[in-house]
C-alpha atoms as one frame of an Amber mdcrd trajectory, in Angstrom:
protein
  66.062 120.026 139.552  68.317 118.018 141.817  71.955 118.254 140.576  74.139
 115.294 139.633  76.474 114.138 142.432  74.421 115.984 145.032  73.865 114.627
 148.540  70.262 113.674 149.265  68.286 112.049 152.042  66.515 108.750 151.288
  64.520 107.140 154.118  66.728 108.760 156.818  69.899 107.584 155.014  72.398
 109.607 152.927  72.530 108.903 149.190  74.384 110.287 146.181  72.627 111.254
 142.935  74.477 109.224 140.311  72.331 109.769 137.195  68.911 110.192 135.627
  66.632 107.812 133.734  63.565 109.491 132.173  61.426 110.574 135.143  63.478
 108.606 137.667  66.606 109.585 139.579  69.433 107.121 140.101  70.904 107.166
 143.597  73.698 105.238 145.285  73.464 104.219 148.942  76.449 103.932 151.342
  76.577 100.135 150.910  76.945 100.585 147.139  73.358  99.644 146.275  71.811
 101.563 143.364  68.136 102.493 143.194  65.750 104.315 140.879  63.532 106.710
 142.829  61.098 109.525 142.230  62.108 113.058 143.099  59.468 113.217 145.836
  61.113 110.197 147.530  64.336 112.100 148.302  65.277 115.412 149.928  68.201
 117.577 148.862  70.815 118.125 151.560  73.832 119.495 149.608  74.071 120.477
 145.960  77.453 118.794 145.512  79.682 117.725 144.111  79.818 115.243 146.976
  80.956 111.708 147.677  79.667 109.191 150.185  83.176 108.375 151.354  83.648
 111.869 152.843  80.725 111.165 155.214  82.599 108.350 156.911  84.347 108.718
 160.249  83.601 110.896 163.258  81.713 114.180 162.824  83.859 117.306 162.435
  84.597 119.468 165.493  81.876 121.996 166.205  79.654 123.437 168.929  75.902
 122.936 168.306  75.055 124.669 171.605  76.927 127.838 170.610  75.053 127.908
 167.289  71.769 127.434 169.164  72.580 130.282 171.569  73.412 132.526 168.622
  70.139 131.821 166.827  68.157 132.077 170.050  69.581 135.554 170.736  68.348
 136.716 167.321  64.755 136.314 168.514  62.192 135.871 165.702  64.792 135.669
 162.926  63.786 133.783 159.733  64.327 130.035 159.657  67.654 128.892 158.205
  68.467 125.915 155.976  70.785 122.994 156.601  73.753 124.638 154.843  73.473
 127.713 157.038  73.302 125.530 160.137  76.437 123.659 159.039  78.335 126.946
 158.646  77.183 128.143 162.091  78.299 124.930 163.787  81.393 123.904 161.772
  82.516 127.089 159.988  81.994 125.747 156.440  79.099 124.102 154.588  80.663
 121.150 152.725  78.804 117.861 152.252  80.440 116.277 155.297  79.453 119.215
 157.509  75.929 119.356 156.101  75.432 115.667 156.896  76.766 116.247 160.433
  74.384 119.216 160.813  71.523 116.980 159.695  72.411 114.551 162.507  72.248
 117.456 164.979  68.829 118.464 163.611  67.576 114.870 163.723  68.722 114.530
 167.334  66.195 117.239 168.230  68.084 118.620 171.210  68.728 122.210 170.077
  66.907 122.551 166.764  63.645 121.561 165.119  62.097 121.762 161.670  63.061
 120.469 158.219  66.354 120.800 156.294  64.887 123.830 154.503  63.415 125.512
 157.590  65.346 125.107 160.849  64.583 127.015 164.055  66.158 126.913 167.515
  64.125 125.260 170.245  63.156 127.430 173.209  65.353 127.582 176.275  62.658
 125.835 178.325  62.493 123.013 175.766  66.256 122.534 175.771  66.446 122.585
 179.557  63.680 119.997 179.779  65.479 117.831 177.220  68.735 118.108 179.167
  66.924 117.130 182.351  65.496 114.054 180.638  68.933 113.143 179.313  70.463
 113.429 182.754  67.718 111.203 184.155  68.241 108.647 181.402  71.969 108.709
 181.982  71.480 108.219 185.715  68.957 105.435 185.087  71.433 103.756 182.755
  74.169 104.027 185.365  71.900 102.675 188.090  70.909  99.793 185.866  74.519
  98.933 185.052  75.385  98.990 188.756  72.415  96.738 189.547  73.371  94.296
 186.797  76.832  94.168 188.328  75.255  93.350 191.703  73.160  90.598 190.137
  76.203  89.066 188.464  77.905  88.684 191.842  74.961  86.879 193.464  75.559
  83.267 194.465  73.256  80.799 192.685  69.956  80.085 194.406  69.950  76.828
 196.359  67.034  75.735 198.506  67.193  73.993 200.845  70.841  73.262 201.662
  71.316  69.640 202.617  73.998  67.515 204.200  74.720  69.830 207.116  74.876
  73.117 205.218  73.561  76.157 207.047  69.983  76.973 206.100  69.378  80.374
 204.500  67.588  82.909 206.654  64.356  84.273 205.269  65.072  87.656 203.745
  68.841  87.323 204.212  69.482  88.843 200.802  68.843  92.554 200.657  67.725
  93.830 197.298  69.232  97.305 196.885  66.393  99.788 197.584  64.717 101.199
 194.496  66.073  98.531 192.169  62.864  96.485 192.030  62.012  98.350 188.814
  64.863  96.630 187.001  63.309  93.237 187.789  59.829  94.003 186.471  60.587
  92.339 183.134  62.010  89.324 184.982  58.885  89.022 187.093  56.650  89.307
 184.017  58.530  86.423 182.418  58.372  84.318 185.596  54.607  84.826 185.756
  54.049  84.021 182.106  53.032  87.584 181.215  55.896  87.965 178.738  58.295
  85.726 176.846  61.193  88.206 176.885  63.404  89.778 179.539  65.947  92.483
 178.786  67.570  91.939 182.189  68.155  88.228 181.644  69.436  88.929 178.136
  71.882  91.541 179.449  73.080  89.017 182.048  73.687  86.436 179.330  71.049
  84.086 180.740  68.307  82.212 178.928  64.980  84.017 178.756  62.882  81.256
 180.323  60.321  81.315 183.161  62.546  78.969 185.179  65.608  81.190 184.807
  63.528  84.248 185.703  62.186  82.464 188.795  65.719  81.466 189.791  67.002
  85.046 189.520  64.086  86.454 191.519  64.783  83.959 194.296  68.541  84.542
 194.212  68.074  88.329 194.396  65.613  88.152 197.289  62.909  89.859 195.225
  60.841  86.691 195.670  60.819  84.034 198.327  59.727  80.429 197.912  56.302
  81.521 199.179  55.514  82.951 195.765  53.585  80.587 193.459  54.101  81.671
 189.814  52.053  78.951 188.144  48.585  80.561 187.908  50.015  83.383 185.820
  52.185  80.973 183.849  49.096  79.021 182.834  47.138  82.168 182.055  44.811
  81.743 185.036  43.565  84.666 187.066  43.466  84.274 190.824  40.228  85.100
 192.575  36.696  83.920 191.950  34.520  84.994 189.051  33.181  88.549 189.128
  29.985  88.299 187.072  27.067  88.299 189.535  24.809  85.249 189.682  21.141
  86.287 189.912  19.013  84.766 192.683  16.828  81.835 191.655  13.461  82.843
 190.201  10.229  81.817 191.789   8.911  78.608 190.221   7.075  75.464 191.120
   9.307  72.977 192.951   8.619  69.580 194.465   9.014  69.741 198.232  11.239
  66.828 199.283  11.881  68.161 202.756  10.608  64.930 204.323  13.405  62.889
 202.723  16.649  62.361 204.612  19.278  63.964 202.404  23.032  63.929 203.043
  25.789  66.007 201.478  28.991  64.066 202.159  32.399  65.508 201.316  35.899
  66.118 202.626  36.086  67.975 205.918  37.803  70.946 204.248  35.244  71.300
 201.429  32.957  74.324 201.681  31.048  74.224 198.385  28.709  71.206 198.637
  26.794  70.832 195.396  25.302  67.331 195.688  23.400  65.241 198.231  21.819
  61.780 198.279  18.563  60.276 199.502  17.013  56.818 199.332  13.411  55.631
 199.167  12.177  52.038 199.305   9.602  49.623 200.667  10.955  49.876 204.187
  14.689  50.256 204.396  15.151  46.660 205.459  13.502  45.224 202.334  15.108
  44.201 199.043  13.656  46.885 196.819  12.861  48.192 194.323  14.786  51.272
 195.403  14.495  54.885 194.387  17.802  56.745 194.554  17.677  60.507 194.698
  20.728  62.591 193.839  20.028  66.235 194.617  22.277  68.707 192.841  22.779
  72.450 193.283  20.674  74.360 190.756  22.615  77.452 189.586  21.323  76.925
 186.045  17.954  78.110 187.354  19.258  81.679 187.030  22.480  81.354 184.984
  21.013  81.441 181.499  22.987  80.409 178.387  25.005  83.351 177.063  24.582
  85.468 180.216  27.682  87.203 181.690  27.995  84.635 184.500  27.641  81.805
 181.976  30.325  83.256 179.704  32.762  83.816 182.575  32.184  80.285 183.878
  32.824  78.898 180.389  36.059  80.891 180.083  37.246  79.391 183.375  36.002
  75.884 182.656  36.160  74.832 186.301  36.999  76.112 189.746  40.715  76.297
 190.542  41.724  74.465 193.720  45.168  75.453 194.950  46.752  74.660 198.320
  46.679  78.390 199.082  43.011  78.900 198.205  40.167  78.422 195.760  39.278
  80.542 192.737  35.702  79.664 191.920  34.143  79.276 188.505  31.146  81.269
 189.766  31.201  84.365 191.932  31.319  83.834 195.685  27.730  84.990 196.047
  26.542  81.874 194.205  27.401  79.666 197.185  24.851  81.039 199.663  22.289
  81.009 196.857  22.796  77.443 195.669  25.164  75.338 197.790  23.386  72.495
 199.564  23.603  71.732 203.280  23.141  73.640 206.474  19.920  71.927 207.510
  17.682  74.464 205.759  15.496  73.872 202.721  17.498  74.631 199.596  16.603
  74.762 195.929  17.983  71.828 193.930  17.640  69.887 190.705  16.874  66.340
 191.827  17.625  63.217 189.796  15.126  60.502 190.733  16.337  57.063 189.600
  14.305  53.911 189.969  16.744  51.008 190.293  16.164  47.494 189.006  16.983
  44.465 191.129  20.395  44.247 189.415  20.890  47.960 190.322  20.860  49.167
 186.740  18.564  52.155 186.192  15.001  51.437 185.107  13.929  55.075 184.728
  15.095  58.607 185.509  13.128  61.760 186.290  14.667  65.188 186.748  12.711
  67.547 188.973  13.272  71.066 190.354  12.943  70.562 194.088  13.285  71.804
 197.633  15.507  69.654 199.861  16.653  69.763 203.450  20.241  68.559 203.498
  22.482  67.453 206.364  26.192  68.064 205.724  28.609  65.327 206.795  32.318
  64.772 206.419  33.419  61.381 205.134  34.603  60.524 208.627  31.229  61.447
 210.161  29.372  59.478 207.500  31.529  56.394 208.141  30.666  56.565 211.827
  26.935  56.667 211.018  27.298  53.738 208.602  29.108  51.715 211.257  26.381
  52.607 213.744  23.733  51.236 211.380  22.145  54.452 210.086  19.124  53.104
 208.110  19.540  55.325 205.052  23.344  55.519 204.912  23.896  51.845 205.690
  21.482  50.794 202.940  23.037  53.261 200.519  26.437  51.817 201.344  25.173
  48.298 200.668  23.686  49.361 197.319  26.828  51.302 196.382  29.055  48.282
 196.992  26.716  46.107 194.919  26.704  48.679 192.116  30.478  48.756 192.140
  30.471  44.983 191.616  27.980  45.420 188.782  30.283  47.885 187.054  33.353
  45.744 187.621  31.555  42.838 185.973  30.864  45.192 183.064  34.598  45.817
 182.645  35.092  48.816 184.933  38.443  49.378 186.613  39.222  50.847 190.013
  42.383  52.778 190.757  43.296  53.492 194.358  46.591  55.264 194.947  47.564
  57.264 198.048  46.460  60.896 198.074  47.149  63.817 200.360  45.519  67.156
 201.055  47.914  70.112 200.956  46.931  73.326 202.694  49.211  76.340 202.491
  49.127  79.778 204.102  51.818  81.961 202.485  51.040  84.763 204.954  51.820
  82.682 208.034  54.320  80.495 206.157  52.609  77.281 207.189  52.026  74.183
 205.080  50.155  71.077 206.135  50.236  67.794 204.236  47.587  65.366 205.455
  47.170  61.871 203.963  43.576  61.276 202.874  42.294  58.127 204.600  40.175
  55.561 202.811  36.536  56.182 203.692  33.717  53.795 202.838  31.380  56.747
 202.442  33.638  58.111 199.674  32.770  54.975 197.719  29.091  55.563 198.478
  29.253  59.103 197.100  31.263  58.015 194.058  28.728  55.342 193.097  25.763
  57.668 193.586  27.381  60.315 191.404  28.100  57.693 188.727  24.466  56.567
 188.927  23.405  60.193 188.391  25.666  60.528 185.346  24.369  57.250 183.937
  20.746  58.235 184.562  21.178  61.726 183.099  22.762  60.288 179.942  19.856
  57.864 179.480  17.337  60.671 180.101  19.006  62.949 177.533  18.958  60.157
 174.940  15.299  59.486 175.618  14.542  63.203 175.266  16.700  63.449 172.109
  18.525  66.277 173.845  21.980  67.471 172.787  24.374  66.666 175.629  28.151
  66.515 176.195  28.489  62.749 176.645  31.726  61.397 178.121  33.304  58.236
 176.777  36.596  56.406 177.108  38.134  53.851 174.806  39.405  50.606 176.293
  42.974  50.638 177.490  45.527  47.953 176.799  45.896  46.161 180.088  49.025
  44.029 180.575  48.661  40.267 180.382  50.274  39.885 183.785  48.280  41.966
 186.253  50.097  43.000 189.393  48.506  43.523 192.770  48.964  46.326 195.271
  49.937  49.845 194.307  51.982  48.615 191.348  48.818  47.053 189.921  46.868
  50.311 190.330  49.725  52.126 188.588  49.593  49.570 185.755  45.907  50.238
 185.214  46.249  54.016 185.356  49.069  53.976 182.849  46.994  51.874 180.459
  43.984  54.201 180.561  43.238  56.447 177.633  42.054  60.014 177.852  38.343
  60.571 178.064  36.557  62.322 175.217  33.502  64.547 174.873  30.996  63.950
 172.105  27.423  64.735 171.181  26.947  60.994 170.721  27.090  58.552 173.640
  29.882  55.999 173.744  31.187  53.292 176.031  33.069  54.544 179.066  35.557
  51.729 179.580  36.875  52.879 182.941  33.396  53.063 184.469  31.975  50.019
 182.701  29.011  51.985 181.316  27.444  52.227 177.856  26.549  55.922 178.213
  27.690  58.506 180.734  27.918  62.202 181.452  28.594  64.404 184.500  25.872
  66.469 186.136  26.660  66.602 189.859  29.077  69.567 190.105  27.502  72.596
 188.374  29.123  74.931 190.923  32.575  73.556 190.055  32.540  72.346 186.411
  31.147  74.204 183.430  30.180  71.098 181.446  27.951  70.057 184.371  26.363
  73.510 184.329  25.871  73.174 180.568  24.052  69.878 181.087  21.784  71.550
 183.651  21.012  74.379 181.231  20.011  71.848 178.576  17.856  69.968 181.101
  16.254  73.222 182.212  15.525  74.231 178.616  13.837  70.878 177.999  11.769
  71.147 181.202  10.727  74.616 180.088   9.791  76.181 183.398  10.971  79.094
 185.490  13.356  81.365 183.578  13.470  78.832 180.703   9.860  79.110 179.540
  10.947  80.761 176.300  14.445  79.239 175.984  15.037  76.335 173.609  17.800
  73.745 174.102  21.051  74.321 172.226  21.809  72.161 169.197  24.635  69.615
 169.076  27.114  71.950 167.389  26.652  74.718 169.953  26.815  72.280 172.879
  30.104  70.860 171.611  31.587  74.310 170.943  30.815  75.432 174.494  31.947
  72.167 176.037  35.225  72.177 174.070  36.045  75.759 175.129  35.346  74.909
 178.758  37.358  71.683 178.623  40.416  73.518 177.243  40.210  76.079 180.067
  39.677  73.346 182.665  42.695  71.407 181.364  44.901  74.466 181.968  43.590
  74.587 185.524  44.439  70.940 186.070  48.015  71.568 184.917  48.237  74.627
 187.151  46.932  72.661 190.140  49.468  69.885 189.540  52.418  72.293 189.202
  51.291  74.272 192.253  51.012  71.136 194.390  54.566  70.162 193.441  55.771
  73.672 194.258  54.210  73.693 197.722  55.299  70.118 198.388  58.865  71.240
 197.685  58.551  74.139 200.122  56.988  71.828 202.723  59.817  69.315 202.438
  62.393  72.081 202.611  60.802  73.282 205.845  60.423  69.917 207.497  63.153
  67.689 206.102  66.507  66.992 207.640  69.342  65.482 205.651  68.946  62.189
 207.540  65.142  61.963 207.434  63.863  58.912 205.594  60.647  58.381 203.647
  58.922  55.070 202.928  58.624  54.248 199.245  56.925  51.551 197.187  58.189
  50.669 193.725  55.396  51.047 191.163  57.373  50.262 188.040  60.985  49.589
 187.054  62.555  50.147 183.670  66.283  49.711 183.393  68.192  51.392 186.213
  65.324  53.751 187.083  61.937  53.202 188.625  58.737  55.031 189.507  58.276
  55.073 193.274  55.275  56.127 195.352  55.854  57.819 198.713  52.480  57.172
 200.413  52.644  59.741 203.260  53.317  62.445 200.667  51.047  61.094 197.926
  54.039  61.713 195.669  55.320  59.773 192.679  58.964  60.242 191.798  61.627
  58.795 189.532  64.421  57.112 191.498  67.664  55.409 190.539  67.337  51.695
 191.365  70.763  50.483 190.382  70.732  48.256 193.427  67.714  46.395 192.049
  64.096  46.203 193.081  60.747  44.834 191.955  57.207  46.286 191.723  55.506
  46.595 195.132  58.850  46.303 196.912  59.277  48.679 199.834  62.366  50.820
 200.243  63.568  53.821 202.221  64.402  57.117 200.551  66.082  60.338 201.538
  65.609  63.738 199.991  68.031  64.366 197.166  67.307  67.882 195.945  64.509
  70.419 195.732  64.654  72.631 192.658  61.963  75.224 193.268  62.330  77.147
 189.967  62.115  73.929 187.949  59.337  72.427 190.093  61.375  69.279 190.711
  61.870  67.116 193.810  64.256  64.191 193.770  64.882  61.341 196.201  67.734
  58.874 196.690  67.418  55.293 198.013  69.070  54.825 201.367  71.831  52.252
 201.376
């Protein structure tokens, strides 16, 4: 039985036996707390009498190593108890010494076992432990020295303005071998962790921005590092799941039709093309509009690995430094349109009424021979009177008027294309001109979405329909860029539903998107539903998904795609900041147009940069007024660029 006033161990803490209550033992902890415990919950250390107060203070003088050497020399001697160990180390076995001996045992350097059976560790074990301790001590010293170096770093500032000397790339030299102490900082900057021991030890906030700032200040990173994909949980690189080749199936050969894939000059994943049929291209109609769309759904079946990976991504990621595709790279040569060869497609055949609304829609697996054009090349052909493209342009402009009469709104604000090569440290910012053929493509794609929605309703097919509630337009409508900004600000977010609804911005009663199945998962989902309804090829035994499943898949994809949009926006701001830092001088001016003014501040568009920024307008100004700006500051870690009006 455990004696009264004996010293015991309770959950690694010392305790004093202060009494008994039936089958329970009363113990007192160092903080004065009393507990009732079972005998099996405690371990006897010293039979007493003892007091907790005598355990306070530093341990008594003693030499654990000498005691270890003594026991080691005795070879296979019987194990000793804690009291014996206390006498070997400290000369006597009182409660204070027994508790100190227990701390030596718990440390595990020289001894192992339990308080009742203690043995010396082997010489090899002790030497290995001492080696580890020396390494830890050295690592701790190295870390403290590195933290001292970090504390002396000047704050990161990029770029210096107003005549300050520009920093030289790589001018800061991170002490060799110290990168390991910044791994937690880098993880936080990339969004892989929400904690950083290094930042905490430096007394700094544990935020991605602060981590980014420290990495730049230390020279571990340069401004050519884009942290935003990781921060938004987005993996760089295209999908890995292989896309099977299209199966053999019956397809309508449309190789005799002129078909054009028209896109930006830098685009390399064309997934739609247009054709036109009519009673002689000089007549009034009726017209048959064909929109041919890449057909990856022919082999990407619902629930397959490539389908699941595409859904997890939601959409392709387009960054200035490169594209991470929703589908694996091998899908492009299989399904992208263009190149002048016959390609497999899913063609939307829409018979247009005289008012250019859609009379009927057919959807047909096809073979098409597509000519690839840039917007600039297409505009030249339109101006030269190309029969098909000129007529398509005429119909597109008339359809735009039809939609505007139905309440549609058009928003045209300056845009730029940013291309970045971190390896060569080059950034190009090119304003995107206004092309008539871009309007042609836009209207044809809207026609396809309108026709597909009507077809799905007619087929009673579950579809992710896209709608948009009416925005609250201001009573006084402005012109110019300020007017476009007014409209954009009044627009509400679009919504996905299994039921069709009015799309206010497009002026349509029912709408969906089907023309980018290589880039957007919801488009691919629509194609899979269409394929299941057509019931041919790989879909002979596959039934369409029900409304609930369609919405679940569409919602998951939309959430992933929204993260990509935020990543793209943050990345564009990051690279724009680096571009301006490279190219701007303190006296360089930028043309601005006031979009909106509220109090002393206003929203200003800088057309050559396609950039909206908040500017102090204490000197006054009205919407659509032009002004000149100079660069105020570029805060790379915060992703902020500011401008100041020139006097």
